C-alpha positions, 0 to 999 in steps of 0.5 A: 552482535554474539552475547559475551559476559559483561566483563569482557564486553566493557574491556572490548567497548572500553568503558567503566561501569562506575564511571561511564565514559568522560566527555572528551571520549564520549565527543571522540566517539560521536564524530567517529560514529555519528548521531544516534539517530536515523540517517537521512537524505538530503534532496533538493527541490530541484531533485524532487521536481526533475522526475515530473518534466524528464520522460517520454510524455513530458518531452513531447508536451515540452516539444509541443511548448516549443513549437507553439512559441515558434509558430507564435501560437500563444494560446496553445503555448499557455494551454499545454504548458499549464497542462505540464505544470498540473501533471507534474504537481499531482505527481508531486502531491502523490509521491510526498507522503513516501519521504515521511516514513523515516520521519515518523520512524524518528518519533518513536525513538527515545528523545531523553537518556539518563546516562553516566558520564564523568562519574555523574548520571545526568539527562542528555539528548537520546541522539548523543549517545554513543556506543560503551554509554552506561545508561539507567533504563526504568519503568516507562522508558523507551530504550534508547539504544541497543544495549546489553544489561550489566546490573539491576533486578530485571527488565519486561520489555515491550518489543511487539513493535519491534520483533511482533512478539505478543507477549512482553519479554523478560530480560536478564542479565547480559541479555540484549534490550533493542532500541524503541522497546519499552520498559514494562516493569524493573529497572536496570543498568546498561551499556551501548552496544550500537546506536543510530543505523546499526542498531536493531531499529536502525536496520529497520529503518534502513530497510524502509528507505530502501523499500519500495515497489513501482506501480505496475500501472504506473509503468504500463500507463509509461508504455501505452503513453510511449506506444502513442508518442511512437505512433503520432511521431511516425504518422507525423513524418509521414503527414509532413513529408507528403504535405511538403511533397503535395503543396505548392508554392513551398514558401516560409508561410507554408511550411510553418502552417504545416509545422503548425498543423502537425503540431496541433494534430500531435496535441490533439492524440498524444495523450497530454491528459492521461496523466491527469485523467487517471489522477483525479480518477484515483484521487476520487477514488481515494476520497470514497475509500476515506469515507470507509475509514481507509485513508490513502497516503500513496495514490498510485497503491489504489490500482495495486490493491486492485491487482493484489492476488497475495495479502501477507498479514502480520498476525499480533494486532492485525489478525489477533487483537494483541491483548492477552486473554485467558483461553481456558481454565483446567482445575484439578479434581475438586477444584472449581473454574471459579475458585480457580479464577478467583485465586489466580486474581489474588496472586496477581499485583493490584497496582500493576500493568502486567498483561497476564494479570490483566488477562485474568482480572478481565476473566473474572466474572464478578469483583464481589467475590474478591471481598471476603479476601485481604491481600496481607503481602505481595511478592512480584514476579521474579524472572529467576525463580519465575513466580509471583506470591500472595500471602492471603487472609480469608475468615481469620485464616491465612494462606499462600498463593503461588502463580508462575511457569506450570514446570515451576509451580509443579515442581513446587507441589512434588507431584508424582503418578497419575497427578503428574502425568495428568497435568503434564499432558495437559500442559503439553497439549496447550503448548501444541496448539500454540498456548501460553500455559500458567500453573497456579497452587496454594499452601502454607508457604511450605507445603503446596497443592497444585489448583490447575493450569490457564491457557493464555492466548492473544485472541482473533479480531472479531472479522478476522475470519470472515474477511480471511475467507472473504478475501480468498473468495475474491482469488487473494491468498493470504499468508500469515505472518508472525515473530511468535512460535511455530506452535502458536502460528499454527493454532491461529492458522487452523482458527482462520482456516488458511492452512497449516503449512507454516514455516520457520522464517529461518528454514526458508532464508537462513541466518545471513541476512546480508548476503541473502539470494533469492533461490527457486526453492526459496520462491517455491516454499514461500509461494506454498506456505500458509504463514511464517513463524519467528520472523524478523523485519528482514524476513518480512521484507524478504517474503514479499520481495520474493512473491513480487519476484514471481510476478504476484501483486503483493499486499502487506498488513500490519502495525508495528516498526517491525512491519514497516519495511514490508509495508513499504516494499508491498505492492499495498502495504496496509496499517491497521488500526492503532498502527505505530507512526513508522508503520502508517507512514511507511504504508499505502493504505490506513484503516482508522477503524479496527478490525480487517473488514474494510479491506474487503470493501477497500478491495472492491472500491479499488476494483471500480477505480482500475475499471474506470481507468481502463475505460478511459485508456481503452477509449484514449488508445482507440481515439488517438488511433482513429484521428491519427490514422484517420487524419493521415488517410483522408490527407493522402488519398482525399483526392481519391475519395472527395469529389463534390467539394475541394480544399481552397488551395486544391491540394491540402485535403487535410480533414481538420483545422488547427482550431478544431484540433484544439477543440477536439483535444479539449471536448475530448478530455475535460468532460471525460474526467468525470469518468472518475465518478462512473458507476464502474464494474467489479471484477470477480477476481484480481483486476490484472492488467493485460497488455495484449487485451488491452492493445488489441481492443484499443486497436481494434476499436481505433481501426473500426472507428477509422472506417466509421469515419472515412465512410461518412466522408464519402457518404456525405461526399456523394449523397445525403449531406447539404455541404457545399464546401470543403470547410463545411466538410471539415465541420462534418468530420469535426462533429463525428470524431466528437460524437463518435468518440464520446459514444466510444466511451459508453462502450469502452466503460463496458464488457457487455453490451453498452445499453446494459447495467451498470449504467454510466453515473449521472455526472459523466452522462451530463457532461457528455449531454452538455458537451455534445449540446455545445457542439451542436450550437458550435456547428450549427451557428459556426463558432470557430467552423463552418456551420452545417445544418441542422438536418446534417447534425441529425444524420450525424447522430444517428450514423454514430447510434448505428454504428454503437451497436457495431462496436459494442458487439465487437468490443464484447467479442475481444475483451474475452481475449485472455 
């Protein structure tokens, strides 16, 4: 609200500074405005679970479950139902942590408030505060609501978690204090001007509840699933139609058998296990990241981290230490830096926790140098005169030291001529580089001598510059965002070497945060900026949204409540070490070690995870195309391809039995889950989902695999094999699809030749080897299938190994498609 006089404000709010509100009036206002707490939408368990059972892939799985019941295939029914429930459970676990953001924000609110009601001071729950309440705020209190200061000496508050300002802010009479800020010095009486969701803090919380970017890969995987489902449906319709035309007699048993065959074919080809495989891959990747001191709270953010091409980083507490330090000491002629530092410490509150005092104390090399001094009197900082004063004694002589705003100290010293010019030039120089200046003088209490100027800054974290440069080398554009002034932001940006195009947030977004419209000019400014200064939570949130509107995959780092909306909106929000509970809950990745260097490692690990997922997706699409199209072609033109053996009924040339299809589905996906452990490639830049490349590579490999399978059938029918029945031919086809499928994975996991580094991780390799050994025993001994000779098995293996070289060569070529 606009700043108005205390007298006018009290009249507007209909309250009394001396008596406060009466209980009855407070209750009326509480009913009118609601609790001084954050809104929480109640969601039923059914509403939480429904999305996991609604959508194209769940519909197809559910249809398969129904068809299993119709055909009374209880085993299929149980297996498919378990897959559906497993996928739903994993999805629910992924998203659960997202619901904790608002709860964590509540933890940062004050629990109690000292309020004047019915002319008596009393402690009440902060949630019961209403507009117009008179509240006392003292050292250490969390401000319970937005309020305006009515009386008191002064109040210094830490609102860095809300606004991003690195220094505590001194508030005077008629100034507004924000809910959630912490009183560091002083005590005041305030009148509440806003509560709950109407506070600055509440508006931030509302942004968090509204924020959230949809995972790109999640959407793309859905489109892959839809493509495979539609393809499976079309081919199934073709298959059923021709089966009904070709097969005679056509009775109820035959129709049910056709339905069952199509059912298991769809189960084998529809990517029922795709969500589970992807989830396991991400979950194991998250475990690996936790060993790097990066905790993943939202699993789908991992793929986003691999694809990030813009990192928006909060400055205070993220790139910097959020710990004020002395950047330089500039004494006047005749004064040493050591003496000036000693005097600066003497003019500091020995019991206080003022950050400026602590910075000067920490800069002093030896405390022994203070032993000869005695402080007789200390006058704390006064925001009106903007200085502190100490009366000090040494060797029986008493003198005064003052420390404060340099302009005030200069005026006290009555500097003139070159002395005045030199001091002012130094202050202006420091200000132009973003440093806070502090003046120091000594004297007898009446006459003062200027001793020099301290420059203060929030220093960079040790690893910030190296991490920023490493990320830039990976193709990630780093933009700095801060609530500090433009000069401070430019100085930090220069130290980080990220560019000096630092824009004021209000120059880009204006001052109307309620009716903000993203324009093309705004998009261009945000894309080209090196960073932003004097930002508020709404600005951070909008910066991320603007970048996303231009197609960027955006990460955001931060540590405060003010960062929470942007952290949640970002494709990958990263809460740094020491972040508030609100920031940690809104973020997708939580760093537990100080500094940003872990981000570089996390990006590389995320790229590995992305690579593993892409290997599986290439494999899954190609295998679906192979099985579905091969089955349809052989069924339709089998009588023209196969002459030496014929089906028992003489009509259906369907190349696989129902039990083979179910076994194929299990043997394909269960061992393939170990791809989550694979030694994956790391891309040189952001790992971007390329739909054209995905479908081109998968389709080409799938069609070549169809040719490979058909050629095997023709070859087996004409010459080398020892098959004497159509059922043995089906076993041969089953073996071909299992062997060819697993060898295909060794091709899809690499952008180069399948026999080059990185080699498969031992768990993946062992899982496939054991599966192949099982299939050899299954086909040789006739477990659930007609047995074939060991010679035929070896022929199939040799045949597929030769085809690997052709498939790998083709894969290398088509994967180069941009």
